mmCIF file as Biopython writes it, N, C-alpha, C and O atoms, coordinates in Angstrom:
data_model
#
loop_
_atom_site.group_PDB
_atom_site.id
_atom_site.type_symbol
_atom_site.label_atom_id
_atom_site.label_alt_id
_atom_site.label_comp_id
_atom_site.label_asym_id
_atom_site.label_entity_id
_atom_site.label_seq_id
_atom_site.pdbx_PDB_ins_code
_atom_site.Cartn_x
_atom_site.Cartn_y
_atom_site.Cartn_z
_atom_site.occupancy
_atom_site.B_iso_or_equiv
_atom_site.auth_seq_id
_atom_site.auth_asym_id
_atom_site.pdbx_PDB_model_num
ATOM 1   N N  . UNK A ? 1  ? -34.220 -120.662 -105.747 1.0 0.0 1  A 1 
ATOM 2   C CA . UNK A ? 1  ? -32.824 -120.332 -105.215 1.0 0.0 1  A 1 
ATOM 3   C C  . UNK A ? 1  ? -32.589 -120.744 -103.802 1.0 0.0 1  A 1 
ATOM 4   O O  . UNK A ? 1  ? -33.308 -120.259 -102.928 1.0 0.0 1  A 1 
ATOM 5   N N  . UNK A ? 2  ? -31.609 -121.632 -103.484 1.0 0.0 2  A 1 
ATOM 6   C CA . UNK A ? 2  ? -31.378 -122.099 -102.305 1.0 0.0 2  A 1 
ATOM 7   C C  . UNK A ? 2  ? -30.654 -121.024 -101.431 1.0 0.0 2  A 1 
ATOM 8   O O  . UNK A ? 2  ? -29.652 -120.437 -101.842 1.0 0.0 2  A 1 
ATOM 9   N N  . UNK A ? 3  ? -31.197 -120.802 -100.236 1.0 0.0 3  A 1 
ATOM 10  C CA . UNK A ? 3  ? -30.865 -119.762 -99.448  1.0 0.0 3  A 1 
ATOM 11  C C  . UNK A ? 3  ? -30.068 -120.137 -98.191  1.0 0.0 3  A 1 
ATOM 12  O O  . UNK A ? 3  ? -29.403 -119.316 -97.559  1.0 0.0 3  A 1 
ATOM 13  N N  . UNK A ? 4  ? -30.182 -121.445 -97.869  1.0 0.0 4  A 1 
ATOM 14  C CA . UNK A ? 4  ? -29.551 -122.008 -96.545  1.0 0.0 4  A 1 
ATOM 15  C C  . UNK A ? 4  ? -28.805 -123.373 -96.989  1.0 0.0 4  A 1 
ATOM 16  O O  . UNK A ? 4  ? -29.294 -124.160 -97.799  1.0 0.0 4  A 1 
ATOM 17  N N  . UNK A ? 5  ? -27.654 -123.534 -96.399  1.0 0.0 5  A 1 
ATOM 18  C CA . UNK A ? 5  ? -26.994 -124.703 -96.595  1.0 0.0 5  A 1 
ATOM 19  C C  . UNK A ? 5  ? -26.623 -125.364 -95.259  1.0 0.0 5  A 1 
ATOM 20  O O  . UNK A ? 5  ? -26.348 -124.656 -94.290  1.0 0.0 5  A 1 
ATOM 21  N N  . UNK A ? 6  ? -26.607 -126.753 -95.182  1.0 0.0 6  A 1 
ATOM 22  C CA . UNK A ? 6  ? -26.258 -127.431 -93.975  1.0 0.0 6  A 1 
ATOM 23  C C  . UNK A ? 6  ? -25.192 -128.528 -94.382  1.0 0.0 6  A 1 
ATOM 24  O O  . UNK A ? 6  ? -25.340 -129.457 -95.176  1.0 0.0 6  A 1 
ATOM 25  N N  . UNK A ? 7  ? -24.057 -128.177 -93.618  1.0 0.0 7  A 1 
ATOM 26  C CA . UNK A ? 7  ? -22.854 -129.153 -94.004  1.0 0.0 7  A 1 
ATOM 27  C C  . UNK A ? 7  ? -22.257 -129.411 -92.646  1.0 0.0 7  A 1 
ATOM 28  O O  . UNK A ? 7  ? -22.025 -128.502 -91.848  1.0 0.0 7  A 1 
ATOM 29  N N  . UNK A ? 8  ? -22.011 -130.708 -92.408  1.0 0.0 8  A 1 
ATOM 30  C CA . UNK A ? 8  ? -21.460 -130.964 -90.961  1.0 0.0 8  A 1 
ATOM 31  C C  . UNK A ? 8  ? -20.076 -130.449 -90.845  1.0 0.0 8  A 1 
ATOM 32  O O  . UNK A ? 8  ? -19.605 -130.400 -89.709  1.0 0.0 8  A 1 
ATOM 33  N N  . UNK A ? 9  ? -19.220 -129.986 -92.029  1.0 0.0 9  A 1 
ATOM 34  C CA . UNK A ? 9  ? -18.053 -129.457 -91.805  1.0 0.0 9  A 1 
ATOM 35  C C  . UNK A ? 9  ? -17.926 -128.075 -91.600  1.0 0.0 9  A 1 
ATOM 36  O O  . UNK A ? 9  ? -16.830 -127.570 -91.360  1.0 0.0 9  A 1 
ATOM 37  N N  . UNK A ? 10 ? -19.179 -127.289 -91.693  1.0 0.0 10 A 1 
ATOM 38  C CA . UNK A ? 10 ? -19.253 -125.906 -91.503  1.0 0.0 10 A 1 
ATOM 39  C C  . UNK A ? 10 ? -20.053 -125.788 -90.186  1.0 0.0 10 A 1 
ATOM 40  O O  . UNK A ? 10 ? -21.171 -126.291 -90.075  1.0 0.0 10 A 1 
ATOM 41  N N  . UNK A ? 11 ? -19.501 -125.173 -89.289  1.0 0.0 11 A 1 
ATOM 42  C CA . UNK A ? 11 ? -20.098 -124.935 -87.877  1.0 0.0 11 A 1 
ATOM 43  C C  . UNK A ? 11 ? -20.829 -126.135 -87.390  1.0 0.0 11 A 1 
ATOM 44  O O  . UNK A ? 11 ? -21.902 -125.923 -86.826  1.0 0.0 11 A 1 
ATOM 45  N N  . UNK A ? 12 ? -20.473 -127.196 -87.499  1.0 0.0 12 A 1 
ATOM 46  C CA . UNK A ? 12 ? -21.004 -128.475 -86.862  1.0 0.0 12 A 1 
ATOM 47  C C  . UNK A ? 12 ? -22.231 -128.763 -87.507  1.0 0.0 12 A 1 
ATOM 48  O O  . UNK A ? 12 ? -23.003 -129.478 -86.868  1.0 0.0 12 A 1 
ATOM 49  N N  . UNK A ? 13 ? -22.623 -128.340 -88.721  1.0 0.0 13 A 1 
ATOM 50  C CA . UNK A ? 13 ? -23.896 -128.715 -89.421  1.0 0.0 13 A 1 
ATOM 51  C C  . UNK A ? 13 ? -25.134 -127.805 -89.073  1.0 0.0 13 A 1 
ATOM 52  O O  . UNK A ? 13 ? -26.302 -128.088 -89.341  1.0 0.0 13 A 1 
ATOM 53  N N  . UNK A ? 14 ? -24.699 -126.677 -88.438  1.0 0.0 14 A 1 
ATOM 54  C CA . UNK A ? 14 ? -25.814 -125.453 -88.272  1.0 0.0 14 A 1 
ATOM 55  C C  . UNK A ? 14 ? -26.193 -124.942 -89.536  1.0 0.0 14 A 1 
ATOM 56  O O  . UNK A ? 14 ? -25.338 -124.738 -90.398  1.0 0.0 14 A 1 
ATOM 57  N N  . UNK A ? 15 ? -27.473 -124.701 -89.739  1.0 0.0 15 A 1 
ATOM 58  C CA . UNK A ? 15 ? -27.929 -124.010 -90.957  1.0 0.0 15 A 1 
ATOM 59  C C  . UNK A ? 15 ? -27.185 -122.595 -91.224  1.0 0.0 15 A 1 
ATOM 60  O O  . UNK A ? 15 ? -27.198 -121.750 -90.328  1.0 0.0 15 A 1 
ATOM 61  N N  . UNK A ? 16 ? -26.657 -122.385 -92.226  1.0 0.0 16 A 1 
ATOM 62  C CA . UNK A ? 16 ? -26.053 -121.144 -92.542  1.0 0.0 16 A 1 
ATOM 63  C C  . UNK A ? 16 ? -26.518 -120.564 -93.843  1.0 0.0 16 A 1 
ATOM 64  O O  . UNK A ? 16 ? -26.967 -121.301 -94.721  1.0 0.0 16 A 1 
ATOM 65  N N  . UNK A ? 17 ? -26.420 -119.164 -94.007  1.0 0.0 17 A 1 
ATOM 66  C CA . UNK A ? 17 ? -26.804 -118.582 -95.250  1.0 0.0 17 A 1 
ATOM 67  C C  . UNK A ? 17 ? -25.746 -119.088 -96.258  1.0 0.0 17 A 1 
ATOM 68  O O  . UNK A ? 17 ? -24.534 -119.078 -96.046  1.0 0.0 17 A 1 
ATOM 69  N N  . UNK A ? 18 ? -26.422 -119.583 -97.511  1.0 0.0 18 A 1 
ATOM 70  C CA . UNK A ? 18 ? -25.500 -120.112 -98.572  1.0 0.0 18 A 1 
ATOM 71  C C  . UNK A ? 18 ? -24.435 -119.203 -98.925  1.0 0.0 18 A 1 
ATOM 72  O O  . UNK A ? 18 ? -24.598 -118.017 -99.208  1.0 0.0 18 A 1 
ATOM 73  N N  . UNK A ? 19 ? -23.183 -119.908 -98.888  1.0 0.0 19 A 1 
ATOM 74  C CA . UNK A ? 19 ? -21.941 -119.258 -99.407  1.0 0.0 19 A 1 
ATOM 75  C C  . UNK A ? 19 ? -21.338 -118.397 -98.263  1.0 0.0 19 A 1 
ATOM 76  O O  . UNK A ? 19 ? -20.507 -117.511 -98.464  1.0 0.0 19 A 1 
ATOM 77  N N  . UNK A ? 20 ? -21.800 -118.716 -97.122  1.0 0.0 20 A 1 
ATOM 78  C CA . UNK A ? 20 ? -21.271 -117.933 -95.793  1.0 0.0 20 A 1 
ATOM 79  C C  . UNK A ? 20 ? -20.929 -119.012 -94.835  1.0 0.0 20 A 1 
ATOM 80  O O  . UNK A ? 20 ? -21.052 -120.215 -95.066  1.0 0.0 20 A 1 
ATOM 81  N N  . UNK A ? 21 ? -20.470 -118.454 -93.691  1.0 0.0 21 A 1 
ATOM 82  C CA . UNK A ? 21 ? -20.482 -119.151 -92.368  1.0 0.0 21 A 1 
ATOM 83  C C  . UNK A ? 21 ? -21.309 -118.468 -91.286  1.0 0.0 21 A 1 
ATOM 84  O O  . UNK A ? 21 ? -21.037 -118.586 -90.091  1.0 0.0 21 A 1 
ATOM 85  N N  . UNK A ? 22 ? -22.326 -117.753 -91.749  1.0 0.0 22 A 1 
ATOM 86  C CA . UNK A ? 22 ? -23.151 -116.968 -90.863  1.0 0.0 22 A 1 
ATOM 87  C C  . UNK A ? 22 ? -24.363 -117.783 -90.604  1.0 0.0 22 A 1 
ATOM 88  O O  . UNK A ? 22 ? -25.161 -118.020 -91.511  1.0 0.0 22 A 1 
ATOM 89  N N  . UNK A ? 23 ? -24.558 -118.311 -89.143  1.0 0.0 23 A 1 
ATOM 90  C CA . UNK A ? 23 ? -25.669 -119.110 -88.980  1.0 0.0 23 A 1 
ATOM 91  C C  . UNK A ? 23 ? -27.033 -118.304 -89.157  1.0 0.0 23 A 1 
ATOM 92  O O  . UNK A ? 23 ? -27.177 -117.145 -88.768  1.0 0.0 23 A 1 
ATOM 93  N N  . UNK A ? 24 ? -27.945 -119.003 -89.746  1.0 0.0 24 A 1 
ATOM 94  C CA . UNK A ? 24 ? -29.331 -118.222 -89.964  1.0 0.0 24 A 1 
ATOM 95  C C  . UNK A ? 24 ? -29.891 -117.883 -88.668  1.0 0.0 24 A 1 
ATOM 96  O O  . UNK A ? 24 ? -30.563 -116.855 -88.585  1.0 0.0 24 A 1 
ATOM 97  N N  . UNK A ? 25 ? -29.673 -118.724 -87.486  1.0 0.0 25 A 1 
ATOM 98  C CA . UNK A ? 25 ? -30.036 -118.270 -86.159  1.0 0.0 25 A 1 
ATOM 99  C C  . UNK A ? 25 ? -29.685 -116.984 -85.698  1.0 0.0 25 A 1 
ATOM 100 O O  . UNK A ? 25 ? -30.352 -116.312 -84.911  1.0 0.0 25 A 1 
ATOM 101 N N  . UNK A ? 26 ? -28.598 -116.663 -86.224  1.0 0.0 26 A 1 
ATOM 102 C CA . UNK A ? 26 ? -27.889 -115.281 -85.736  1.0 0.0 26 A 1 
ATOM 103 C C  . UNK A ? 26 ? -29.019 -114.043 -86.121  1.0 0.0 26 A 1 
ATOM 104 O O  . UNK A ? 26 ? -29.418 -113.147 -85.377  1.0 0.0 26 A 1 
ATOM 105 N N  . UNK A ? 27 ? -29.359 -114.293 -87.438  1.0 0.0 27 A 1 
ATOM 106 C CA . UNK A ? 27 ? -30.419 -113.327 -87.950  1.0 0.0 27 A 1 
ATOM 107 C C  . UNK A ? 27 ? -31.462 -112.892 -86.867  1.0 0.0 27 A 1 
ATOM 108 O O  . UNK A ? 27 ? -31.674 -111.744 -86.476  1.0 0.0 27 A 1 
ATOM 109 N N  . UNK A ? 28 ? -32.179 -114.259 -86.391  1.0 0.0 28 A 1 
ATOM 110 C CA . UNK A ? 28 ? -33.398 -114.151 -85.699  1.0 0.0 28 A 1 
ATOM 111 C C  . UNK A ? 28 ? -32.776 -113.703 -84.189  1.0 0.0 28 A 1 
ATOM 112 O O  . UNK A ? 28 ? -33.479 -113.060 -83.410  1.0 0.0 28 A 1 
ATOM 113 N N  . UNK A ? 29 ? -31.560 -114.054 -83.890  1.0 0.0 29 A 1 
ATOM 114 C CA . UNK A ? 29 ? -31.141 -113.590 -82.446  1.0 0.0 29 A 1 
ATOM 115 C C  . UNK A ? 29 ? -31.031 -111.952 -82.500  1.0 0.0 29 A 1 
ATOM 116 O O  . UNK A ? 29 ? -31.464 -111.228 -81.603  1.0 0.0 29 A 1 
ATOM 117 N N  . UNK A ? 30 ? -30.466 -111.540 -83.542  1.0 0.0 30 A 1 
ATOM 118 C CA . UNK A ? 30 ? -30.346 -110.046 -83.708  1.0 0.0 30 A 1 
ATOM 119 C C  . UNK A ? 30 ? -31.687 -109.407 -83.652  1.0 0.0 30 A 1 
ATOM 120 O O  . UNK A ? 30 ? -31.852 -108.439 -82.910  1.0 0.0 30 A 1 
ATOM 121 N N  . UNK A ? 31 ? -32.517 -109.805 -84.273  1.0 0.0 31 A 1 
ATOM 122 C CA . UNK A ? 31 ? -33.867 -109.092 -84.388  1.0 0.0 31 A 1 
ATOM 123 C C  . UNK A ? 31 ? -34.693 -109.354 -82.963  1.0 0.0 31 A 1 
ATOM 124 O O  . UNK A ? 31 ? -35.423 -108.481 -82.494  1.0 0.0 31 A 1 
ATOM 125 N N  . UNK A ? 32 ? -34.525 -110.480 -82.410  1.0 0.0 32 A 1 
ATOM 126 C CA . UNK A ? 32 ? -35.130 -110.567 -81.117  1.0 0.0 32 A 1 
ATOM 127 C C  . UNK A ? 32 ? -34.473 -109.503 -80.140  1.0 0.0 32 A 1 
ATOM 128 O O  . UNK A ? 32 ? -35.141 -108.901 -79.300  1.0 0.0 32 A 1 
ATOM 129 N N  . UNK A ? 33 ? -33.229 -109.337 -80.302  1.0 0.0 33 A 1 
ATOM 130 C CA . UNK A ? 33 ? -32.495 -108.340 -79.414  1.0 0.0 33 A 1 
ATOM 131 C C  . UNK A ? 33 ? -32.727 -106.961 -79.697  1.0 0.0 33 A 1 
ATOM 132 O O  . UNK A ? 33 ? -32.134 -106.111 -79.033  1.0 0.0 33 A 1 
ATOM 133 N N  . UNK A ? 34 ? -33.625 -106.594 -80.728  1.0 0.0 34 A 1 
ATOM 134 C CA . UNK A ? 34 ? -33.948 -105.357 -81.075  1.0 0.0 34 A 1 
ATOM 135 C C  . UNK A ? 34 ? -33.073 -104.652 -82.182  1.0 0.0 34 A 1 
ATOM 136 O O  . UNK A ? 34 ? -33.308 -103.501 -82.549  1.0 0.0 34 A 1 
ATOM 137 N N  . UNK A ? 35 ? -32.151 -105.342 -82.637  1.0 0.0 35 A 1 
ATOM 138 C CA . UNK A ? 35 ? -31.245 -104.779 -83.749  1.0 0.0 35 A 1 
ATOM 139 C C  . UNK A ? 35 ? -32.061 -104.719 -85.003  1.0 0.0 35 A 1 
ATOM 140 O O  . UNK A ? 35 ? -32.966 -105.535 -85.176  1.0 0.0 35 A 1 
ATOM 141 N N  . UNK A ? 36 ? -31.777 -103.768 -85.912  1.0 0.0 36 A 1 
ATOM 142 C CA . UNK A ? 36 ? -32.442 -103.735 -87.295  1.0 0.0 36 A 1 
ATOM 143 C C  . UNK A ? 36 ? -31.887 -104.662 -88.062  1.0 0.0 36 A 1 
ATOM 144 O O  . UNK A ? 36 ? -30.885 -105.260 -87.672  1.0 0.0 36 A 1 
ATOM 145 N N  . UNK A ? 37 ? -32.466 -104.918 -89.281  1.0 0.0 37 A 1 
ATOM 146 C CA . UNK A ? 37 ? -32.016 -105.756 -90.110  1.0 0.0 37 A 1 
ATOM 147 C C  . UNK A ? 37 ? -30.580 -104.938 -90.826  1.0 0.0 37 A 1 
ATOM 148 O O  . UNK A ? 37 ? -29.563 -105.529 -91.189  1.0 0.0 37 A 1 
ATOM 149 N N  . UNK A ? 38 ? -30.770 -103.751 -90.892  1.0 0.0 38 A 1 
ATOM 150 C CA . UNK A ? 38 ? -29.449 -103.098 -91.475  1.0 0.0 38 A 1 
ATOM 151 C C  . UNK A ? 38 ? -28.205 -103.315 -90.523  1.0 0.0 38 A 1 
ATOM 152 O O  . UNK A ? 38 ? -27.085 -103.551 -90.976  1.0 0.0 38 A 1 
ATOM 153 N N  . UNK A ? 39 ? -28.489 -103.217 -89.132  1.0 0.0 39 A 1 
ATOM 154 C CA . UNK A ? 39 ? -27.443 -103.488 -88.250  1.0 0.0 39 A 1 
ATOM 155 C C  . UNK A ? 39 ? -26.922 -104.903 -88.370  1.0 0.0 39 A 1 
ATOM 156 O O  . UNK A ? 39 ? -25.705 -105.080 -88.334  1.0 0.0 39 A 1 
ATOM 157 N N  . UNK A ? 40 ? -27.768 -105.943 -88.513  1.0 0.0 40 A 1 
ATOM 158 C CA . UNK A ? 40 ? -27.245 -107.327 -88.841  1.0 0.0 40 A 1 
ATOM 159 C C  . UNK A ? 40 ? -26.544 -107.226 -90.205  1.0 0.0 40 A 1 
ATOM 160 O O  . UNK A ? 40 ? -25.395 -107.668 -90.190  1.0 0.0 40 A 1 
ATOM 161 N N  . UNK A ? 41 ? -26.920 -106.807 -91.224  1.0 0.0 41 A 1 
ATOM 162 C CA . UNK A ? 41 ? -26.171 -106.667 -92.494  1.0 0.0 41 A 1 
ATOM 163 C C  . UNK A ? 41 ? -24.899 -106.054 -92.349  1.0 0.0 41 A 1 
ATOM 164 O O  . UNK A ? 41 ? -23.918 -106.561 -92.895  1.0 0.0 41 A 1 
ATOM 165 N N  . UNK A ? 42 ? -24.797 -104.876 -91.580  1.0 0.0 42 A 1 
ATOM 166 C CA . UNK A ? 42 ? -23.511 -104.278 -91.280  1.0 0.0 42 A 1 
ATOM 167 C C  . UNK A ? 42 ? -22.581 -105.271 -90.687  1.0 0.0 42 A 1 
ATOM 168 O O  . UNK A ? 42 ? -21.431 -105.311 -91.124  1.0 0.0 42 A 1 
ATOM 169 N N  . UNK A ? 43 ? -22.934 -106.042 -89.781  1.0 0.0 43 A 1 
ATOM 170 C CA . UNK A ? 43 ? -22.024 -106.955 -88.884  1.0 0.0 43 A 1 
ATOM 171 C C  . UNK A ? 43 ? -21.646 -108.088 -89.685  1.0 0.0 43 A 1 
ATOM 172 O O  . UNK A ? 43 ? -20.625 -108.700 -89.372  1.0 0.0 43 A 1 
ATOM 173 N N  . UNK A ? 44 ? -22.430 -108.505 -90.823  1.0 0.0 44 A 1 
ATOM 174 C CA . UNK A ? 44 ? -22.453 -109.735 -91.466  1.0 0.0 44 A 1 
ATOM 175 C C  . UNK A ? 44 ? -22.614 -109.475 -92.955  1.0 0.0 44 A 1 
ATOM 176 O O  . UNK A ? 44 ? -23.547 -109.924 -93.622  1.0 0.0 44 A 1 
ATOM 177 N N  . UNK A ? 45 ? -21.489 -108.605 -93.492  1.0 0.0 45 A 1 
ATOM 178 C CA . UNK A ? 45 ? -21.535 -108.202 -94.927  1.0 0.0 45 A 1 
ATOM 179 C C  . UNK A ? 45 ? -21.648 -109.306 -95.955  1.0 0.0 45 A 1 
ATOM 180 O O  . UNK A ? 45 ? -21.963 -109.009 -97.108  1.0 0.0 45 A 1 
ATOM 181 N N  . UNK A ? 46 ? -21.408 -110.580 -95.605  1.0 0.0 46 A 1 
ATOM 182 C CA . UNK A ? 46 ? -21.335 -111.781 -96.556  1.0 0.0 46 A 1 
ATOM 183 C C  . UNK A ? 46 ? -22.780 -112.095 -96.782  1.0 0.0 46 A 1 
ATOM 184 O O  . UNK A ? 46 ? -23.079 -112.871 -97.689  1.0 0.0 46 A 1 
ATOM 185 N N  . UNK A ? 47 ? -23.699 -111.551 -96.027  1.0 0.0 47 A 1 
ATOM 186 C CA . UNK A ? 47 ? -25.238 -111.974 -96.097  1.0 0.0 47 A 1 
ATOM 187 C C  . UNK A ? 47 ? -25.892 -110.747 -96.888  1.0 0.0 47 A 1 
ATOM 188 O O  . UNK A ? 47 ? -25.806 -109.623 -96.394  1.0 0.0 47 A 1 
ATOM 189 N N  . UNK A ? 48 ? -26.517 -110.935 -98.059  1.0 0.0 48 A 1 
ATOM 190 C CA . UNK A ? 48 ? -27.140 -109.778 -98.692  1.0 0.0 48 A 1 
ATOM 191 C C  . UNK A ? 48 ? -28.479 -109.470 -98.082  1.0 0.0 48 A 1 
ATOM 192 O O  . UNK A ? 48 ? -29.039 -110.330 -97.402  1.0 0.0 48 A 1 
ATOM 193 N N  . UNK A ? 49 ? -29.034 -108.269 -98.288  1.0 0.0 49 A 1 
ATOM 194 C CA . UNK A ? 49 ? -30.300 -107.981 -97.955  1.0 0.0 49 A 1 
ATOM 195 C C  . UNK A ? 49 ? -31.290 -108.995 -98.408  1.0 0.0 49 A 1 
ATOM 196 O O  . UNK A ? 49 ? -32.056 -109.616 -97.671  1.0 0.0 49 A 1 
ATOM 197 N N  . UNK A ? 50 ? -31.188 -109.102 -99.765  1.0 0.0 50 A 1 
ATOM 198 C CA . UNK A ? 50 ? -32.076 -110.003 -100.401 1.0 0.0 50 A 1 
ATOM 199 C C  . UNK A ? 50 ? -32.239 -111.437 -99.760  1.0 0.0 50 A 1 
ATOM 200 O O  . UNK A ? 50 ? -33.332 -111.981 -99.603  1.0 0.0 50 A 1 
ATOM 201 N N  . UNK A ? 51 ? -31.023 -111.982 -99.410  1.0 0.0 51 A 1 
ATOM 202 C CA . UNK A ? 51 ? -30.993 -113.246 -98.794  1.0 0.0 51 A 1 
ATOM 203 C C  . UNK A ? 51 ? -31.787 -113.324 -97.197  1.0 0.0 51 A 1 
ATOM 204 O O  . UNK A ? 51 ? -32.519 -114.234 -96.808  1.0 0.0 51 A 1 
ATOM 205 N N  . UNK A ? 52 ? -31.426 -112.186 -96.502  1.0 0.0 52 A 1 
ATOM 206 C CA . UNK A ? 52 ? -32.027 -112.179 -95.297  1.0 0.0 52 A 1 
ATOM 207 C C  . UNK A ? 52 ? -33.481 -111.861 -95.468  1.0 0.0 52 A 1 
ATOM 208 O O  . UNK A ? 52 ? -34.259 -112.418 -94.694  1.0 0.0 52 A 1 
ATOM 209 N N  . UNK A ? 53 ? -33.904 -111.132 -96.275  1.0 0.0 53 A 1 
ATOM 210 C CA . UNK A ? 53 ? -35.399 -110.860 -96.474  1.0 0.0 53 A 1 
ATOM 211 C C  . UNK A ? 53 ? -36.057 -112.119 -96.903  1.0 0.0 53 A 1 
ATOM 212 O O  . UNK A ? 53 ? -37.106 -112.484 -96.373  1.0 0.0 53 A 1 
ATOM 213 N N  . UNK A ? 54 ? -35.479 -112.794 -97.844  1.0 0.0 54 A 1 
ATOM 214 C CA . UNK A ? 54 ? -36.256 -114.002 -98.389  1.0 0.0 54 A 1 
ATOM 215 C C  . UNK A ? 54 ? -36.203 -115.007 -97.365  1.0 0.0 54 A 1 
ATOM 216 O O  . UNK A ? 54 ? -37.141 -115.804 -97.334  1.0 0.0 54 A 1 
ATOM 217 N N  . UNK A ? 55 ? -35.235 -115.122 -96.482  1.0 0.0 55 A 1 
ATOM 218 C CA . UNK A ? 55 ? -35.362 -116.184 -95.318  1.0 0.0 55 A 1 
ATOM 219 C C  . UNK A ? 55 ? -36.421 -115.678 -94.365  1.0 0.0 55 A 1 
ATOM 220 O O  . UNK A ? 55 ? -37.286 -116.441 -93.932  1.0 0.0 55 A 1 
ATOM 221 N N  . UNK A ? 56 ? -36.371 -114.546 -94.073  1.0 0.0 56 A 1 
ATOM 222 C CA . UNK A ? 56 ? -37.545 -113.959 -93.276  1.0 0.0 56 A 1 
ATOM 223 C C  . UNK A ? 56 ? -39.087 -114.249 -93.953  1.0 0.0 56 A 1 
ATOM 224 O O  . UNK A ? 56 ? -40.019 -114.668 -93.266  1.0 0.0 56 A 1 
ATOM 225 N N  . UNK A ? 57 ? -39.176 -114.026 -95.076  1.0 0.0 57 A 1 
ATOM 226 C CA . UNK A ? 57 ? -40.368 -114.236 -95.816  1.0 0.0 57 A 1 
ATOM 227 C C  . UNK A ? 57 ? -40.792 -115.825 -95.819  1.0 0.0 57 A 1 
ATOM 228 O O  . UNK A ? 57 ? -41.952 -116.184 -95.615  1.0 0.0 57 A 1 
ATOM 229 N N  . UNK A ? 58 ? -39.899 -116.570 -96.033  1.0 0.0 58 A 1 
ATOM 230 C CA . UNK A ? 58 ? -40.105 -118.055 -96.071  1.0 0.0 58 A 1 
ATOM 231 C C  . UNK A ? 58 ? -40.460 -118.499 -94.655  1.0 0.0 58 A 1 
ATOM 232 O O  . UNK A ? 58 ? -41.293 -119.390 -94.491  1.0 0.0 58 A 1 
ATOM 233 N N  . UNK A ? 59 ? -39.860 -117.912 -93.639  1.0 0.0 59 A 1 
ATOM 234 C CA . UNK A ? 59 ? -40.078 -118.356 -92.145  1.0 0.0 59 A 1 
ATOM 235 C C  . UNK A ? 59 ? -41.431 -117.995 -91.889  1.0 0.0 59 A 1 
ATOM 236 O O  . UNK A ? 59 ? -42.188 -118.758 -91.289  1.0 0.0 59 A 1 
ATOM 237 N N  . UNK A ? 60 ? -41.813 -116.772 -92.348  1.0 0.0 60 A 1 
ATOM 238 C CA . UNK A ? 60 ? -43.330 -116.282 -92.000  1.0 0.0 60 A 1 
ATOM 239 C C  . UNK A ? 60 ? -44.228 -117.126 -92.662  1.0 0.0 60 A 1 
ATOM 240 O O  . UNK A ? 60 ? -45.222 -117.517 -92.050  1.0 0.0 60 A 1 
ATOM 241 N N  . UNK A ? 61 ? -44.016 -117.487 -93.895  1.0 0.0 61 A 1 
ATOM 242 C CA . UNK A ? 61 ? -44.937 -118.361 -94.601  1.0 0.0 61 A 1 
ATOM 243 C C  . UNK A ? 61 ? -45.062 -119.626 -94.006  1.0 0.0 61 A 1 
ATOM 244 O O  . UNK A ? 61 ? -46.181 -120.134 -93.938  1.0 0.0 61 A 1 
ATOM 245 N N  . UNK A ? 62 ? -44.033 -120.234 -93.545  1.0 0.0 62 A 1 
ATOM 246 C CA . UNK A ? 62 ? -44.010 -121.459 -92.913  1.0 0.0 62 A 1 
ATOM 247 C C  . UNK A ? 62 ? -44.789 -121.448 -91.696  1.0 0.0 62 A 1 
ATOM 248 O O  . UNK A ? 62 ? -45.523 -122.406 -91.454  1.0 0.0 62 A 1 
ATOM 249 N N  . UNK A ? 63 ? -44.702 -120.404 -90.853  1.0 0.0 63 A 1 
ATOM 250 C CA . UNK A ? 63 ? -45.313 -120.356 -89.647  1.0 0.0 63 A 1 
ATOM 251 C C  . UNK A ? 63 ? -46.926 -119.971 -89.875  1.0 0.0 63 A 1 
ATOM 252 O O  . UNK A ? 63 ? -47.776 -120.386 -89.087  1.0 0.0 63 A 1 
ATOM 253 N N  . UNK A ? 64 ? -47.218 -119.254 -90.865  1.0 0.0 64 A 1 
ATOM 254 C CA . UNK A ? 64 ? -48.639 -118.996 -91.161  1.0 0.0 64 A 1 
ATOM 255 C C  . UNK A ? 64 ? -49.353 -120.149 -91.732  1.0 0.0 64 A 1 
ATOM 256 O O  . UNK A ? 64 ? -50.571 -120.255 -91.588  1.0 0.0 64 A 1 
ATOM 257 N N  . UNK A ? 65 ? -48.640 -121.036 -92.385  1.0 0.0 65 A 1 
ATOM 258 C CA . UNK A ? 65 ? -49.160 -122.410 -93.141  1.0 0.0 65 A 1 
ATOM 259 C C  . UNK A ? 65 ? -49.427 -123.438 -91.898  1.0 0.0 65 A 1 
ATOM 260 O O  . UNK A ? 65 ? -50.262 -124.331 -92.042  1.0 0.0 65 A 1 
ATOM 261 N N  . UNK A ? 66 ? -48.804 -123.316 -90.849  1.0 0.0 66 A 1 
ATOM 262 C CA . UNK A ? 66 ? -48.990 -124.300 -89.774  1.0 0.0 66 A 1 
ATOM 263 C C  . UNK A ? 66 ? -50.402 -124.332 -89.106  1.0 0.0 66 A 1 
ATOM 264 O O  . UNK A ? 66 ? -50.637 -125.129 -88.198  1.0 0.0 66 A 1 
#
């Protein structure tokens, strides 16, 4: 399942959660600032918990594989 899309016509090509205009970077910024995943999801209801968790899991896997 594709979780992220990049389209030059959406936010200048920034990676966003598929089907939304929410940049993936925003999830990481929220977590870095101490917000919980639930708080992020409340602010961006177009992103599902499953989508956010899968992006985090894939990011972790990519970092650990490096």
